[in-house]
C-alpha positions in Angstrom: 103.2 82.9 60.9 106.5 81.7 61.9 106.0 82.3 65.6 104.7 79.7 67.9 104.3 78.7 71.5 103.2 75.7 73.6 99.9 75.9 75.4 98.2 73.4 77.6 94.7 72.2 77.2 93.2 72.5 80.7 90.1 71.4 82.3 88.7 75.0 82.8 86.2 76.4 80.4 86.2 80.1 79.8 83.8 81.9 82.2 80.3 82.5 81.0 79.4 84.5 83.0 73.9 86.7 106.9 73.6 86.8 110.0 74.3 89.9 112.0 77.7 88.6 112.8 78.6 88.3 109.0 79.8 85.2 107.2 81.6 84.0 110.4 78.7 83.5 112.5 79.3 82.7 116.2 79.1 85.6 118.6 82.2 84.3 120.4 84.1 85.1 117.2 82.8 88.6 116.7 85.4 90.5 118.8 88.4 88.6 117.4 87.1 89.2 113.9 86.5 92.9 114.8 90.0 93.5 116.1 91.5 91.6 113.2 89.7 93.8 110.8 91.3 96.8 112.4 94.7 95.5 111.5 94.0 94.3 107.9 91.1 96.3 106.6 91.9 99.8 108.0 95.6 99.6 107.7 95.6 101.8 104.5 93.0 104.3 105.5 94.4 104.4 109.1 97.8 105.7 108.0 96.4 108.4 105.7 96.7 111.1 108.5 100.5 110.8 108.0 100.3 112.8 104.7 96.7 113.5 103.6 95.9 116.6 105.6 99.6 118.0 105.0 99.2 117.7 101.2 95.7 119.2 101.2 96.7 122.2 103.3 99.8 122.7 101.1 97.4 123.0 98.1 95.3 125.6 100.1 98.2 127.7 101.2 99.2 128.8 97.7 97.3 131.9 98.6 96.8 133.9 101.9 95.8 131.6 104.6 92.8 132.4 107.0 91.3 130.5 109.8 88.3 129.7 107.7 90.5 128.1 105.0 91.9 125.6 107.6 88.6 124.8 109.0 87.2 124.3 105.4 90.0 121.8 104.7 89.2 119.9 107.8 85.6 119.9 107.1 86.3 118.4 103.5 88.3 115.7 105.2 85.5 114.8 107.7 82.7 114.8 105.2 84.8 112.7 102.7 85.0 110.1 105.5 81.3 110.3 106.0 80.0 110.3 102.5 82.4 108.0 100.7 83.5 105.6 103.3 80.6 105.4 105.7 77.6 105.9 103.6 78.7 104.5 100.3 80.9 101.5 101.5 79.9 100.7 105.0 76.2 101.2 104.8 75.5 100.5 101.1 78.1 98.5 99.1 78.8 95.9 101.9 75.1 94.9 101.4 76.0 94.1 97.7 78.1 91.2 98.5 78.6 88.1 96.4 77.8 85.4 99.0 79.8 87.2 101.7 82.7 88.3 99.4 83.4 91.9 98.2 85.8 93.6 95.8 85.6 94.8 92.3 85.9 91.4 90.6 83.5 89.8 93.0 81.0 92.5 92.2 81.7 92.0 88.4 80.9 88.3 88.9 77.7 89.3 90.7 76.6 91.7 88.0 77.2 89.0 85.4 75.0 86.7 87.4 72.4 89.4 87.6 72.3 89.9 83.9 72.6 86.3 83.1 75.8 86.6 80.9 79.1 88.4 80.5 78.5 91.7 78.7 81.2 93.7 77.1 80.4 96.7 79.4 80.5 94.6 82.7 83.7 92.8 81.4 85.5 96.1 80.7 84.4 97.7 84.0 85.7 94.7 85.9 89.0 94.6 84.0 89.6 98.3 84.3 88.7 98.4 88.1 91.1 95.3 88.7 93.9 97.1 86.7 93.5 100.3 88.6 93.8 98.3 91.8 97.4 97.2 90.9 98.4 100.8 90.4 97.2 101.6 93.9 98.9 98.4 95.2 102.2 99.8 93.9 101.8 103.3 95.2 100.4 102.6 98.8 103.5 101.0 100.3 105.7 103.6 98.7 104.0 106.7 100.1 103.0 105.2 103.4 106.5 104.0 104.4 108.1 107.1 103.1 105.8 109.4 105.0 106.5 107.5 108.2 110.2 107.6 107.8 110.2 111.3 107.0 108.9 111.8 110.5 112.3 111.2 111.8 113.2 114.8 110.6 110.7 116.1 113.3 112.5 114.3 116.2 114.5 116.6 118.5 118.2 116.1 118.2 117.8 113.7 115.3 116.2 115.6 112.6 119.3 117.7 111.7 121.2 114.5 110.9 118.5 112.9 108.7 118.6 114.0 105.2 116.7 112.8 102.1 119.3 110.2 101.2 119.0 108.6 104.6 115.1 108.6 104.3 115.3 106.9 101.0 117.8 104.3 102.2 115.8 103.4 105.3 112.5 103.3 103.3 114.0 101.1 100.6 115.5 98.8 103.2 112.1 98.4 105.0 110.2 97.8 101.8 112.7 95.4 100.5 112.5 93.3 103.8 108.6 93.4 103.6 108.6 91.8 100.1 111.4 89.4 101.0 109.4 87.7 103.8 106.1 87.3 101.8 107.0 83.7 100.9 106.9 82.8 104.6 103.1 83.7 104.7 101.4 86.3 107.1 99.8 83.8 109.6 102.5 84.2 112.3 102.6 88.1 112.2 98.9 88.4 111.3 97.7 87.8 114.8 99.5 90.9 116.0 98.3 93.2 113.2 95.0 94.1 115.0 96.4 94.9 118.5 99.1 97.1 116.9 96.7 98.9 114.7 94.2 99.3 117.5 96.9 101.0 119.6 97.8 103.2 116.7 94.3 104.4 116.3 94.0 105.1 120.0 97.3 107.0 120.0 96.4 109.2 117.0 93.0 109.9 118.7 94.6 111.0 122.0 97.2 113.2 120.2 94.4 114.8 118.2 92.2 115.3 121.2 95.0 117.2 123.1 95.5 119.5 120.1 91.8 120.1 119.9 91.6 121.2 123.4 94.0 124.0 122.6 91.8 125.5 119.9 88.2 124.0 120.0 87.1 126.4 117.2 88.2 123.6 114.7 85.0 121.7 115.7 83.1 124.0 113.3 84.4 121.7 110.7 81.7 119.2 111.5 79.3 121.6 109.6 79.2 120.8 105.9 78.6 124.5 105.3 82.3 125.1 106.1 83.3 122.7 103.3 80.9 124.2 100.8 82.0 127.8 101.5 85.6 126.7 101.1 85.1 125.2 97.6 82.8 128.0 96.6 85.3 130.7 97.4 88.5 129.0 96.1 87.7 128.0 92.6 90.5 125.9 91.0 92.4 125.9 94.2 89.6 124.4 95.9 89.5 121.6 93.3 93.1 121.0 93.8 92.6 120.7 97.5 89.7 118.2 96.8 92.1 116.0 94.9 94.5 115.9 98.0 91.6 115.5 100.4 90.6 112.3 98.7 93.8 110.7 100.2 91.9 110.5 103.4 89.7 107.9 102.0 92.2 105.7 100.1 91.8 102.3 101.5 88.0 102.4 101.5 87.9 99.7 98.9 89.5 97.4 101.3 86.4 97.5 103.6 84.5 96.0 100.7 87.3 93.8 99.3 88.1 92.1 102.7 84.5 91.5 103.7 84.8 87.7 103.1 87.7 87.4 105.5 85.9 89.1 108.5 82.2 89.4 107.8 80.1 92.5 107.3 79.1 93.2 110.9 82.6 93.0 112.5 83.9 95.5 109.9 81.0 97.8 110.1 81.1 97.9 113.9 84.9 98.5 114.0 84.6 101.4 111.5 81.5 103.1 113.0 82.5 102.9 116.7 86.3 102.9 116.5 88.2 103.6 113.4 86.1 106.5 112.2 85.9 108.5 115.5 89.7 108.0 116.0 90.5 109.3 112.4 88.1 112.3 112.8 89.8 113.3 116.1 93.2 113.2 114.5 92.2 115.3 111.4 90.5 117.9 113.8 93.7 117.8 115.9 95.9 118.6 112.8 93.6 121.3 112.0 93.6 122.7 115.5 97.5 122.7 115.4 97.4 124.6 112.1 95.1 127.2 113.6 97.6 127.6 116.5 100.5 127.9 114.0 98.5 130.5 112.0 97.9 132.6 115.2 101.5 132.4 116.2 102.5 133.7 112.7 100.3 136.9 113.1 99.0 136.6 109.6 102.3 135.5 108.0 102.7 132.3 106.1 102.7 129.1 108.1 104.7 127.0 105.7 104.3 123.4 104.6 104.8 121.7 107.9 104.4 118.0 108.8 101.4 118.6 111.0 100.9 115.0 112.1 104.3 114.9 113.8 104.5 118.5 114.8 101.3 118.3 116.9 102.8 115.2 118.7 104.4 116.2 122.0 108.3 116.3 121.5 109.0 113.4 124.0 106.6 111.2 122.1 107.9 111.9 118.5 110.4 109.1 118.2 107.9 106.4 119.6 105.3 107.9 117.3 107.7 107.5 114.2 108.4 104.0 115.2 104.7 103.2 115.6 103.9 104.9 112.4 106.4 102.9 110.6 104.9 99.6 112.0 101.5 100.9 110.8 102.6 101.7 107.4 104.2 98.2 107.1 101.1 96.6 108.3 99.1 98.8 105.7 101.5 97.8 103.0 101.1 94.1 103.9 97.4 94.3 103.6 97.7 95.8 100.1 100.2 93.1 99.0 97.9 90.4 100.2 95.0 92.0 98.5 97.0 92.0 95.3 97.6 88.2 95.7 93.8 87.6 96.3 92.7 89.8 93.4 95.1 87.8 91.1 93.7 84.5 92.1 90.2 85.8 91.4 91.3 87.0 88.0 93.0 83.7 87.2 89.8 81.8 88.1 87.6 84.2 86.1 89.8 83.7 83.1 91.2 87.2 83.0 94.8 86.1 83.5 96.9 83.1 82.8 97.6 80.5 85.5 100.5 81.8 87.8 102.5 79.8 90.3 100.6 80.0 93.6 101.7 78.7 96.8 99.6 78.1 100.0 101.4 79.6 103.0 99.0 78.0 105.5 97.7 74.5 105.9 94.5 75.7 107.6 93.7 78.8 105.7 93.2 78.4 102.0 93.0 82.2 101.5 96.7 82.8 102.6 98.6 82.4 99.3 101.8 83.6 97.8 102.4 84.3 94.1 106.1 84.8 93.4 105.7 86.6 90.2 103.3 89.2 91.5 105.4 89.7 94.6 108.5 90.3 92.4 106.6 92.7 90.0 105.2 94.7 92.9 108.5 95.0 94.7 110.2 96.3 91.6 107.4 98.8 91.0 107.4 100.1 94.6 111.2 100.4 94.8 111.2 102.2 91.5 108.5 104.6 92.7 110.5 105.4 95.8 113.7 106.0 94.0 112.0 108.1 91.2 109.6 110.3 93.3 111.9 110.5 96.5 109.2 112.2 98.8 105.8 111.4 99.9 104.6 114.8 98.8 105.7 114.0 95.2 104.1 110.6 95.3 100.9 112.2 96.6 100.4 113.7 93.0 100.4 110.1 91.6 98.2 108.7 94.4 94.4 108.9 94.5 93.6 108.7 90.6 93.7 104.9 90.7 91.5 104.7 93.8 89.0 107.1 92.4 88.8 105.2 89.1 88.2 102.0 91.1 85.5 103.6 93.0 83.6 104.8 89.8 83.9 101.3 88.5 82.5 99.8 91.8 79.5 102.3 91.9 78.7 101.6 88.3 78.6 97.8 88.8 76.6 98.4 92.0 74.0 100.1 89.9 73.6 97.0 87.8 73.2 94.8 90.8 70.7 97.1 92.4 68.7 97.4 89.2 68.8 93.8 88.0 69.4 91.6 91.0 67.6 93.6 93.7 64.8 94.4 91.2 64.7 98.1 92.3 62.7 100.4 89.8 64.9 102.4 87.5 63.9 105.7 89.1 64.8 104.3 92.6 68.1 102.8 91.6 69.0 106.1 89.8 67.9 108.3 92.6 69.9 106.3 95.1 73.2 105.6 93.1 73.4 108.8 91.1 74.5 111.0 94.1 77.2 108.4 95.0 78.5 108.3 91.5 78.4 112.1 91.3 80.6 112.2 94.4 83.1 109.7 92.8 83.1 111.6 89.5 83.8 114.8 91.3 86.8 113.3 93.1 87.9 111.6 89.9 87.9 115.0 88.1 89.7 116.7 90.9 92.4 113.9 90.8 92.5 114.2 87.0 94.4 117.5 87.4 97.3 115.6 88.7 97.9 113.8 85.6 100.8 115.9 84.4 102.5 115.8 87.8 102.4 112.1 88.4 98.8 110.9 87.9 99.8 109.5 84.7 101.6 106.7 86.4 98.7 104.7 87.8 96.9 105.3 84.4 99.9 103.8 82.6 100.1 100.8 84.9 96.2 100.3 84.5 96.4 100.8 80.7 99.1 98.1 80.4 97.2 95.6 82.5 94.0 96.2 80.6 95.7 95.4 77.4 97.3 92.4 79.0 93.9 91.0 80.3 91.9 91.8 77.1 94.7 90.1 74.9 94.6 87.0 77.1 90.8 86.8 77.1 90.7 87.4 73.3 93.5 84.9 72.6 91.9 82.3 74.8 88.5 82.7 73.1 90.2 82.3 69.7 92.0 79.2 70.8 88.7 77.7 72.2 86.9 78.3 68.8 89.7 76.8 66.9 89.9 73.7 69.1 86.2 73.1 69.0 85.3 73.9 65.4 86.4 70.4 64.4 85.6 68.6 67.6 83.5 65.3 67.6 80.6 64.9 70.0 81.5 62.3 72.8 78.2 60.6 72.3 79.1 59.8 68.7 82.7 58.6 69.6 81.7 56.4 72.5 79.6 53.7 70.7 82.5 53.3 68.1 85.0 52.3 70.7 83.7 48.8 71.5 85.5 46.9 68.8 88.0 44.0 69.2 90.9 46.2 67.7 91.2 48.4 70.7 93.2 47.2 73.6 91.6 47.7 77.0 94.2 48.8 79.7 93.2 48.1 83.3 92.6 51.1 85.6 91.0 54.5 85.0 92.0 57.3 82.5 91.0 60.9 83.4 90.9 63.3 80.3 90.9 66.8 81.3 89.1 69.1 78.8 87.4 72.4 78.6 84.4 70.9 76.8 82.7 67.9 78.3 80.5 67.4 75.3 83.3 66.8 72.9 85.7 63.9 72.6 89.1 65.3 74.1 91.9 65.7 71.7 94.2 63.7 74.1 91.7 60.7 73.9 91.6 60.8 70.2 95.4 61.0 69.9 95.9 58.2 72.3 93.6 56.0 70.2 95.3 57.1 67.0 98.9 56.4 68.0 98.7 53.9 70.8 95.3 52.1 70.0 94.6 51.9 73.7 91.5 52.6 75.9 91.3 52.2 79.5 88.6 50.2 81.2 87.0 53.3 82.8 87.3 56.7 81.2 86.5 60.0 82.9 86.0 63.2 80.9 86.7 65.9 83.5 85.9 69.6 83.1 86.7 72.2 85.8 84.5 75.2 85.6 84.5 78.5 87.5 81.2 79.6 89.1 80.3 83.3 89.5 80.3 82.8 93.2 83.3 83.0 95.6 83.0 79.3 96.7 81.0 76.3 95.9 80.0 73.8 98.7 81.0 70.1 98.3 77.3 69.1 97.9 77.2 71.2 94.8 80.7 70.6 93.6 80.2 67.9 91.0 77.8 66.8 88.4 78.3 63.1 87.1 76.8 61.8 83.9 77.3 58.2 82.8 77.6 58.0 78.9 78.1 54.2 78.8 79.7 51.6 81.0 83.2 52.8 80.0 82.7 56.6 79.8 81.7 59.0 82.5 81.4 62.8 82.2 82.4 64.7 85.4 82.0 68.5 85.7 83.7 70.1 88.8 82.6 73.6 89.8 84.9 75.9 91.8 84.3 79.5 93.1 86.6 82.3 91.8 88.2 82.4 95.4 89.0 78.7 95.3 91.9 76.7 93.9 90.9 73.5 92.0 91.9 70.2 93.4 91.2 67.4 91.0 92.1 64.3 93.0 89.7 65.6 95.9 87.0 66.2 93.4 87.2 62.6 92.1 87.2 61.4 95.7 83.9 63.2 96.0 82.7 61.5 92.8 83.2 58.1 94.5 80.1 58.9 96.7 78.1 59.1 93.4 79.1 55.7 92.2 82.4 56.5 90.3 85.1 54.1 91.2 88.4 55.8 91.8 91.8 54.7 92.9 94.6 57.3 92.5 97.2 54.6 92.2 95.6 53.0 89.1 94.7 56.3 87.4 96.3 58.1 84.5 95.7 61.7 83.9 95.8 62.8 80.2 96.4 66.5 79.4 96.4 68.0 75.9 99.4 70.3 75.3 99.0 72.4 72.2 101.6 74.2 70.0 100.1 77.5 69.1 101.2 79.2 65.8 100.3 82.6 64.4 97.8 82.0 61.5 98.1 84.1 58.4 94.6 85.5 58.6 94.6 85.7 62.4 92.3 88.1 64.3 95.4 88.8 66.6 97.9 91.2 65.3 101.4 89.8 65.5 102.4 91.9 68.5 99.3 90.8 70.4 99.9 87.0 69.5 103.5 87.5 70.8 102.1 89.0 74.1 99.5 86.1 74.3 102.4 83.6 73.5 104.5 85.2 76.3 101.7 84.8 78.8 101.1 81.2 77.8 104.9 80.5 78.2 104.9 81.9 81.7 101.7 80.3 83.0 101.7 77.6 85.6 101.8 74.0 84.4 98.3 72.5 84.7 99.6 69.5 86.8 100.5 71.9 89.7 97.4 74.1 89.2 94.9 71.5 89.4 96.7 69.5 92.1 97.3 66.4 89.8 100.2 64.0 90.9 103.0 64.6 88.4 103.8 61.0 88.1 100.4 60.1 86.9 100.2 62.6 84.0 100.4 61.8 80.3 100.6 64.7 77.9 99.5 64.6 74.3 100.5 67.3 71.9 98.9 69.1 68.9 99.5 72.3 66.9 96.8 74.8 66.4 97.0 78.1 64.3 95.1 81.1 65.9 
């Protein structure tokens, strides 16, 4: 009751809710987009060979190792790539796009549009999927960079001088530098991501092919029979191996999430005809090298070796380590950029408070930088490296967040297939159920890692779910309190024609979340100053359940009387509102607007904890903390600071 915090009334109401070359059209752009997708989209999954096979074989080697065991592990890796990445994501989910955009929140918005409203189930699925992504975003840079730097131990003449302390110091230095340069933007270095990753894929494919040539028997792994036999004969060990094998497909969500940047066809072509064959050749090569090691051991143990670097010719190991380090930095960059984009979507959809967002490119609106998210991710990644110390230990924490996100994505896809695509229930179930069964199997297998590190992404996700649910609940209560005593604008406007009200020249723009009610700032201005401008615009900014809204559909303008006009500006959840530009568009619909003679009125509220509040005190304090740290609406909506007038009010929630 004695606790209070300031909140700002903003003009955003709570959310209610191709061509063969993809979204980017022209054939001349296909190859640049395809190469660019190799650098951004496949960065995470492209560096999985550094640790995935090693961790999976380490789980299988707890018992006596046989040739069939190695082939079985390789077969599991190949069929995970085929079933999860190729069939589910590339061939199915990329067709369930939201006007060219993908990702869990985009799919949530599409499911809401299919149902016609925001339901509790869809909301919780979207929130939980987004929260799990942040857990993945913290672990990916840590495990990727650690696994690359650990490769220094395999370099002849250098490995004996590289100890764990040096590996940690180098990894921490690289990661700190990566986060430090985020504020400069990725436009300049982004152009080289594609070629570097294309070279990486080619090199790992060639190295794998050389190893396969020495033991072609590993090609038996293409048969799903080998994977099935391995799981059938190994019981719980097979389940543990399955949890590690899932690391081969981490990054698959990026195929879907980054679709809006590159288009569906460039990503599909790059995966089917380049990235997938290269990854398969490398995993087959690691399996062939393990078979050779088993033969050399004459039935003895083969140990837990770094198969990726060990199969690389000795004279190429140092260049391979350097290239692997570059590839893991690129993979980490893609995850960080994805976290920025996901946060922007969450803000627009009303799941998070406004955060300070900076555009790092004048020509590409999608290139953004969020200082608070960058700092939190950096602290989280550095903590993980210092706490877990090795990529093998981090492998126990990895995978659970990704499998959880995949289960959410498949569940939302079922709603889209059933309600938007209008498939019959039996058809939607028959198609989606096997995909969900595969996801749940991997989720269960990764669930066995909870005691040894899997608790970490769950803890991160749980904290973020609590944060988002609290923000949405608090914002809803505030909305209800503000509008329970509101006065309809149509009733107020006729009363404001008397001689006692002074008419100030120019235009007043009142930003409000409800265009049908008289804004609090308007009523306070009349009450205290007895002033009304010659022209008054009631402006509301709403978020559409689509990624972007074309300018032709941006505005709706309604003239209430000669002095009052209601303007509703719609923005997609991938867009950042720009109020002055929106009003410039309104001029084409007859609204006279001159920025130099316009004042923007924003209601700033003081929020206190009510005695009978639906929010417990600790949740109110969390909500208050989020409000205090949200971005000022002046900057968020692009309003010139010198033209803003703030009017305050206290509200108990």
